[in-house]
N, C-alpha and C positions, 0 to 999 in steps of 0.2 A: 343906874341908870334914873332919868327924868321922869315920872311916873305923874301922870294930869289923868285924876280919874274925877269919873263920873259917879261911879259904885265904889261905894267905900264897906258898905254894912252886906254881908257874906256866910252864907251858910252852906258851908262845902261837907256836902255827905261823899262817905267813903266805900268802895266794892270791898263787900263785906270775903270774897274768894280771895282776895290777895293777902289778906291775915293780918291788917292794921289793929292795934288797940292801944288803950288808952294810956298804956304805961312802954310803948314804944315801937318798932318796927318789927317786924319779920314778913316780911315778903315772898313773893313765888319766884322772882326772878328780879336780879341786882337794876337792870336796866329801869324796870318799873319802881322800885324802890328811889335809884338818882332821880327819875324824873320827876316822883310827888315832891322829894324832900327840899330840890329845885323850887318847885312851885311854891312852896311852905318860906322857903326864903325868900323869895320875889315878894310871898304879900306881907309879908314882914318888913322889907324895904320901901314896898309901898303905901306903908301905913295904915294895911286896911283893918277892917273890926271883924273878926275870922271867927264864926262858931263852928267848931272839925266834929263833925258828928262819925267817927267810926261804927260800923254797925254788925252786930254779934250773930245775928242768923237772918233768915230769907222774912222780907216784911218788914226789916227795920228801915229800910233805904225808903220805902215809901208810907208808914210813919213818921217819920222825921221829916218829912218832907211837906208835909200837912203841915207843918208849923209856919210855913214858906208865905206869908203874908207879907204885901208891898209895903206896906207902913210898918213893919219889921225888918225888914232886910231889901235889901238893893237888887241881890240877885240871891238863884238857889243852886250852888253849882256842885253835878255830878260828875265824879272823879274814878274814873272804871271805863270800861266796856258799854257797848250797843245796851247789852239786855241790861245792864243797872241806869243806864241813861235814861230805858225808860219804867225801869220801876220808882227811880226818881220822879218823872213825869206824872204817871197813873196815879201821885200822891198828894200833889201839887192840889192847893183848895181850889175849888168848882169859880171861886170870885175873889179878885183883889188878888191874886197870885202873885208873887215877883218872878221877874222873870227867868228861866232857865241856862243856866251856863257852865260848859261841861270843862272837863278836866281829862282828856282823850290817854287811858291806861291802858284800853283792850285789848286784843285780839288784833283786829278789823280794822277799829277803829274807823266805820262806813258813814255815822253820820260826820264826825268832824271832816272826812273826805267831802261829802255829799255838797255841805257849806262853805268848802273851801280853807278848814280852819288848819294852820302849818299843826306841826306836831312838836317844835319847837317849844319850850316853858314862857318864855319870854314871850314869846308871839301870842302863846295860848292866853296868857295873864292879860295882856292887853287888848284882847279883844274882849275879855270878859267884861274889862272894867269898863273901856269906853267903845266897845262896838253896839251898834243899831239891836233893839230887842225887836225881830221881825215873828208874824206872824206866820205859824204853820198847821196841819190840820192832820196830825197822828189818826190812824186805824186802833182799831180796837178787833179784838175776840172775844168770844163768849157763847154760853148757853145757859138752860136753865138751871144748868146742875151746877156750872163752873162760872167764879167770879171774873168778872171783867178784867181781862190782861190790856195794855197799852202798847203800843208797838210803832217808832218812830222813823223807819225803813222798810221793813219790810214782813211779811211772815210765809209761811211756805208748807206744803205739804208735798209725801211721797219722798224721793230721792232723798234732800237734802235735808229732811225732819229726820228721819231714818238715821243719818249720819251724826246727825247734832245728839240725838237719842243715844246712840251706840260710843259715843267717845268720852274715854275716861277723863276725866279730870286733871288725873298728874300726866296722862299723855299731849293733855292740851298747854300744862304749866313746863313740862321737858321743852316742848318742838314748837309753839306758839302755831303760826300757821301753816306752818307741816303737818298740824296733829291732824289736819282738814284733810288734808292729801292724803295721808299716810289713811284714815280710817275710809276716806271716800274707794280708795281702791282696794282695801278689803273689804269693804261689805258691795264695792261691785261684781267683785268674785262669786259670792254667790246672789245674785240680785235677779229675784222673781219678778219684781214691780207686783203693783195693785192697779185697779181703777176708780180714780174718785171722780165721784159728779159735781160738779158747779153749775148752780142759780144765779146770777146776774140780775141784779134790781128785781127776782121778782118774775123772770121772761123762763126760759124752755131751759133746762140741765145741759150742761158743755159735758164730754166725757176729754178725760186727759188722763196719763201715767203720772206726771208730776203738774204743778202751779207753783208759782212765784206770784204774792201779791203786794206789788209795791206802792211803797210812799214818794221811796227816790230811785233813781236810775242807777245807779251803780249797789252791786250785790259782792257780799266775802273780802273789799276791800277797792278795788278800783276797777272792776270787771263789771260789763255793762250789761244787766239782762230786760230793761226795761229801759228803753231809752228816752222816752216820753213822761215817764214819771217825775212827779214834781212834789215837794214837801209843802209848795203854796197850795196844791189845787186840791179842792175839799172834792175829790176822788181816787181812786186807784188805777194803776194800769197792770193789768193782771197778763202774764207769761202761762202762756197751759204748754207742754211738755206734752206734743202728740204720741210720741214712740213709744212704745212698753219695752218692757225687759231690759237686759243686760245692756245689749245692743243700742236701744234708744241712750239711755243713761252714760252709756261710753260716747256716746257721739256730742251730748251736748258738754261732758265732759272736756270732751276737746277742743270745742270750738268757742268756749267763752274767755278762756286767757286771750284767744287769739282775736278777739270783736267780732266774732263770725256767725255767734249764737241766730241772730235774725236768719241768716241764707237756710237756713232749715228748713226745708218745708210743711214738717212736721210742727212749727214753732208758729202759735195764734198770740198774737196782743192782741188785748181788748179792756177797756175803759167800764166802772161801774163805781158805783159807792156801798154796795152792798151785794157781799157772797156769801153764799149757804153751800157750806164744804159737810160732803155723805160721802164715806168710802166704808173702807172696814171699821168695824166696832174699833175703837182705841186708839185706833192709828193714831200717832204721835202730829203733831202740828207744832213745828217752830215759830219764834217770833227775836226776828235780831239777834241771831245765832241761840237762843233757848229753849226749851222745850215750852209751850206756854198753854199745853191743853190738847184733849185728844178729843177725837172724831166722834160724832157730828157738831162741828162748831159753826159759827156766823163770826164775819169780819164787818166790818164795818169803818166809815171815817164821821171821825169825832164831829156832831152838830157846833162846837166852839171851837174859834183857834187857843192852839199854845201859845206864846210866847215867846222864841228860842234865841238866843243869843249869839248874831252872825259876826266875823270879821269886821270890823271900820274899813 
């Protein structure tokens, strides 16, 4: 392939859960291994100068990304799923950071879908090497006791957060997206639900049975939860699920894949820049498919944008 590259110096940070180490490959699935090997072959073909950083423990991706200055690298590439991308983005320097590129190797790859990035390695690499770097405004979660956690797509409290919290990693590696369906059905059988209170931009609290605080309009793949959420907008769109208990969760689960979620009368869509989330103490909150903290938490939109590489 004839590569015309505007980016040649790359820092590639790889998802630790896939099990790559410096001595070779050990992947959780043959498909991921094949895709990553394809990226490495294409990087060599393109003549890129690559520093490849496989991580050994949680936090390594964020630490490695802190080295990603624009005078040293043309791009910092997160190779993994949406959670890994968020961790890398969280570690980028506050000033003079290289733009963020992604090699989508996750289960859902929601951010890749959001920016229209194809999953074929050659098309992905062409985007990373040649595509424009556009400004997006990610979200953050945190409180006085928990460190700030960046997310690029969405955060959730309620039913979906409990699905993520209870999902065995082994099941996720075995079934991929199907693991979330399996775990959702298993949780639904015993779900009683909780009440959550969200205070938007300091206003009066609103109650709900679950909530999704979105930066992108896709959810769980290519399902649409918050149709007007946009990465480049400096605010969130928030989807409130008003019907409590097992029946409310089942209705939402049935309507989401049909593209009819917003037709349910218990669904409310609101906008805000800051959201204070209250509910049962220590209840889980997920961000980009990983557990990001425990209640109470606040979510807010980043003041400074992040440069994300889009397809050309």
